C-alpha positions as CSV (number, residue, x, y, z in Angstrom):
1,M,78.0,-48.3,5.4
2,S,78.6,-44.8,4.4
3,I,81.1,-42.5,5.9
4,I,78.4,-40.0,6.8
5,G,76.3,-42.4,8.8
6,E,79.0,-43.5,11.2
7,R,80.5,-40.9,13.4
8,R,83.3,-41.7,16.0
9,E,85.1,-39.4,18.2
10,L,88.7,-40.2,18.6
11,G,90.9,-39.6,21.6
12,V,94.0,-37.4,21.7
13,D,96.2,-40.0,20.2
14,G,93.7,-40.8,17.5
15,E,92.6,-43.9,19.4
16,D,89.2,-44.8,20.8
17,P,88.3,-43.0,24.1
18,P,88.2,-45.3,27.1
19,P,84.7,-46.6,27.9
20,L,82.8,-45.1,30.8
21,S,83.4,-47.3,33.8
22,I,80.7,-48.2,36.3
23,P,81.8,-47.8,40.0
24,S,82.6,-51.1,41.5
25,A,80.7,-52.5,44.5
26,N,83.7,-51.9,46.7
27,Y,83.7,-48.2,45.8
28,I,80.0,-47.8,46.5
29,D,80.4,-49.7,49.8
30,L,83.3,-47.5,50.9
31,T,81.3,-44.4,50.1
32,V,78.3,-45.5,52.0
33,R,80.4,-46.5,55.0
34,L,82.2,-43.1,55.0
35,G,78.8,-41.3,54.8
36,V,77.4,-43.3,57.8
37,L,80.6,-42.7,59.7
38,A,80.4,-39.0,59.1
39,A,76.8,-38.9,60.2
40,L,77.6,-40.8,63.4
41,A,80.5,-38.4,64.1
42,Y,78.2,-35.4,63.6
43,W,75.5,-36.8,65.8
44,S,78.1,-37.7,68.5
45,I,79.4,-34.1,68.5
46,L,75.9,-32.8,68.8
47,L,75.2,-35.1,71.7
48,V,78.5,-34.3,73.6
49,R,78.6,-30.6,72.9
50,P,76.5,-29.5,76.0
51,F,78.9,-31.4,78.2
52,L,82.2,-30.1,76.8
53,T,82.5,-27.4,79.4
54,I,82.0,-29.9,82.2
55,V,84.6,-32.2,80.7
56,L,87.1,-29.3,80.3
57,W,86.7,-28.2,83.9
58,S,87.0,-31.9,85.0
59,I,90.4,-32.1,83.2
60,V,91.6,-28.8,84.7
61,L,90.6,-29.9,88.3
62,T,92.1,-33.4,87.8
63,V,95.5,-31.9,86.7
64,A,95.4,-29.2,89.5
65,L,94.5,-31.6,92.3
66,F,96.7,-34.5,91.3
67,P,99.6,-33.4,93.6
68,I,97.2,-33.2,96.5
69,F,95.8,-36.6,95.6
70,R,99.3,-38.1,95.5
71,W,100.3,-36.5,98.8
72,L,97.0,-37.6,100.5
73,S,97.3,-41.2,99.2
74,S,100.8,-41.5,100.5
75,R,99.6,-40.2,104.0
76,L,96.8,-42.8,103.9
77,G,99.2,-45.6,103.3
78,G,98.8,-45.9,99.5
79,R,95.0,-46.2,99.6
80,L,94.1,-44.5,96.3
81,G,90.4,-45.1,96.6
82,L,90.1,-43.5,100.1
83,A,92.2,-40.5,98.9
84,A,89.8,-40.1,95.9
85,V,86.8,-40.2,98.2
86,F,88.3,-37.5,100.5
87,I,89.1,-35.2,97.6
88,T,85.7,-35.8,96.0
89,A,84.0,-35.0,99.3
90,L,86.1,-31.8,99.8
91,N,85.3,-30.7,96.2
92,L,81.6,-31.3,96.8
93,V,81.7,-29.2,100.0
94,I,83.6,-26.4,98.1
95,V,81.1,-26.4,95.3
96,L,77.8,-27.2,97.1
97,G,78.4,-24.9,100.1
98,P,78.1,-21.7,98.2
99,V,75.3,-23.1,96.0
100,T,73.3,-24.1,99.0
101,W,73.9,-20.7,100.6
102,L,72.6,-19.0,97.4
103,A,69.6,-21.2,97.3
104,V,68.7,-20.5,100.9
105,R,69.1,-16.8,100.4
106,L,66.9,-17.0,97.2
107,I,64.1,-18.8,99.1
108,E,64.3,-16.2,101.9
109,T,64.1,-13.3,99.4
110,L,61.2,-14.9,97.5
111,K,59.3,-15.4,100.8
112,T,59.9,-11.7,101.7
113,L,58.8,-10.6,98.3
114,A,55.6,-12.8,98.4
115,E,54.7,-11.4,101.9
116,R,55.2,-7.8,100.7
117,L,53.0,-8.6,97.6
118,V,50.2,-10.0,99.8
119,V,50.3,-7.0,102.2
120,G,50.6,-4.6,99.3
121,D,53.7,-2.9,100.7
122,L,55.8,-3.4,97.6
């Protein structure tokens, strides 16, 4: 063989460069698993995002009402479930009362508006 026909590139130390390595099956498996895990985390965040405000308000109400819950459960003889039912019912009355009132007022206003439109007195 002639010197011109064979060309080799040498490494820094004058040695042969290391051969290109093919990724092992474990490396590929780990990469695929991490990709699938990232996709699942992203989809989970997309699914939960509309409910985050509800979850945050639930946490705030839980922390704020815990002393009342503890006091009420001690008054009820340690019945935690009954105390939870009372506090839940009270919260529903507090929340649904104004919402019901607003809905009734809205219906009355829409009725009045519809009557005035029919008569032509708008």
